[in-house]
C-alpha positions in Angstrom: -75.4 -49.9 -9.9 -76.6 -46.3 -9.5 -74.2 -43.5 -9.1 -75.5 -43.1 -5.6 -74.8 -46.7 -4.7 -71.2 -46.6 -6.0 -70.7 -43.2 -4.3 -71.9 -44.6 -0.9 -69.8 -47.6 -1.3 -66.6 -45.6 -1.9 -67.4 -43.2 1.1 -68.3 -46.1 3.4 -65.3 -47.8 2.8 -63.0 -44.7 3.1 -64.9 -43.8 6.4 -64.4 -47.5 7.9 -61.0 -48.1 6.5 -59.3 -44.7 6.9 -61.3 -41.7 8.5 -62.6 -43.5 11.5 -59.6 -45.7 12.2 -57.0 -43.3 11.9 -59.2 -40.1 13.2 -58.7 -38.3 9.8 -61.2 -35.4 9.7 -62.6 -35.7 6.1 -64.7 -33.4 3.9 -66.9 -35.3 1.6 -68.6 -33.8 -1.7 -70.6 -30.9 -0.9 -70.3 -31.2 2.8 -68.6 -28.9 5.2 -65.6 -29.3 7.4 -64.1 -27.0 10.0 -60.4 -27.2 8.8 -58.3 -28.2 11.8 -54.8 -27.1 12.4 -53.6 -30.7 11.7 -53.7 -33.3 9.1 -57.1 -33.5 7.2 -58.5 -34.8 4.1 -61.1 -34.1 1.2 -62.7 -37.0 -0.7 -63.8 -36.4 -4.2 -65.5 -38.7 -6.7 -64.7 -37.7 -10.2 -67.1 -39.6 -12.6 -66.0 -40.8 -15.9 -68.0 -42.3 -18.8 -70.4 -45.3 -18.8 -70.2 -47.5 -21.6 -71.6 -50.9 -22.6 -69.0 -53.6 -22.4 -70.7 -56.8 -23.4 -73.5 -57.9 -25.9 -76.6 -59.9 -25.2 -80.2 -59.6 -24.4 -81.4 -56.4 -22.7 -81.4 -58.0 -19.2 -77.9 -59.5 -19.6 -76.0 -56.6 -21.2 -73.1 -55.1 -18.9 -72.5 -51.3 -18.7 -69.6 -50.2 -16.9 -69.2 -46.7 -15.1 -65.6 -45.6 -14.5 -64.2 -42.8 -12.3 -61.3 -41.7 -10.1 -61.6 -41.2 -6.3 -59.3 -38.5 -5.2 -58.2 -38.0 -1.5 -56.7 -34.6 -1.0 -54.6 -34.5 2.2 -53.7 -31.3 3.7 -51.1 -30.6 6.5 -50.2 -27.2 7.9 -47.3 -25.6 6.1 -44.0 -25.9 7.9 -45.2 -29.3 9.6 -43.5 -31.3 6.9 -44.9 -33.8 4.5 -44.5 -37.0 6.7 -48.2 -37.0 8.1 -49.7 -36.7 4.6 -47.3 -39.3 3.2 -48.2 -41.8 6.0 -51.8 -41.3 5.4 -51.4 -41.5 1.6 -49.6 -44.8 2.2 -52.6 -46.0 4.5 -55.2 -45.2 1.6 -53.2 -46.8 -1.0 -52.9 -49.8 0.9 -56.7 -50.0 1.8 -57.7 -49.6 -1.8 -55.2 -51.2 -4.1 -56.9 -53.8 -6.1 -60.0 -54.3 -3.7 -63.6 -55.1 -4.7 -66.2 -53.6 -2.5 -70.1 -54.2 -3.3 -69.2 -54.5 -6.8 -67.1 -51.5 -7.1 -63.6 -52.3 -8.2 -60.5 -50.2 -7.4 -57.5 -50.1 -9.4 -53.9 -49.0 -8.4 -53.7 -45.7 -6.5 -51.0 -43.1 -7.3 -49.8 -40.3 -5.0 -49.3 -36.8 -6.5 -47.5 -34.1 -4.9 -49.4 -30.6 -5.1 -47.5 -28.5 -2.8 -48.5 -25.5 -1.1 -52.3 -24.6 -1.3 -53.1 -21.4 0.8 -51.8 -22.4 4.4 -51.4 -26.0 3.9 -49.2 -28.6 1.9 -51.2 -30.7 -0.1 -50.7 -34.4 -1.4 -53.5 -36.1 -3.6 -54.0 -39.9 -3.8 -55.7 -40.8 -7.1 -57.5 -44.2 -7.2 -59.4 -45.3 -10.4 -62.5 -47.4 -9.9 -65.0 -49.1 -12.1 -68.6 -50.6 -11.5 -70.5 -52.8 -13.5 -74.4 -52.9 -14.1 -76.7 -55.2 -15.9 -79.5 -53.8 -17.9 
């Protein structure tokens, strides 16, 4: 799989399972977003290493790319953290142990970041990996 196809799979699943279903305004990598005065998110793909994970002839060797999908959830300060925690639970449920188009998602974790300018921030980190034959 190419980096582009992995990123498209991740973004498409997030859009279909979270952003569209729950009307969550979401900023994607290198895209703009007018920050609403309500819950909103930012999806970032952090690429890790690619390594060979099996032996064999050139066409049958397996290469694995790993990374972490991070969804930063923002809610205005003094609104409480409940909307962000509810969204984090939905994301965790939608991605935990799922395989989509040869992208495998691990176990998400939730990290309290706290105040970030005029918003309260919670991050959901979800490891992923994708294999490619080559």
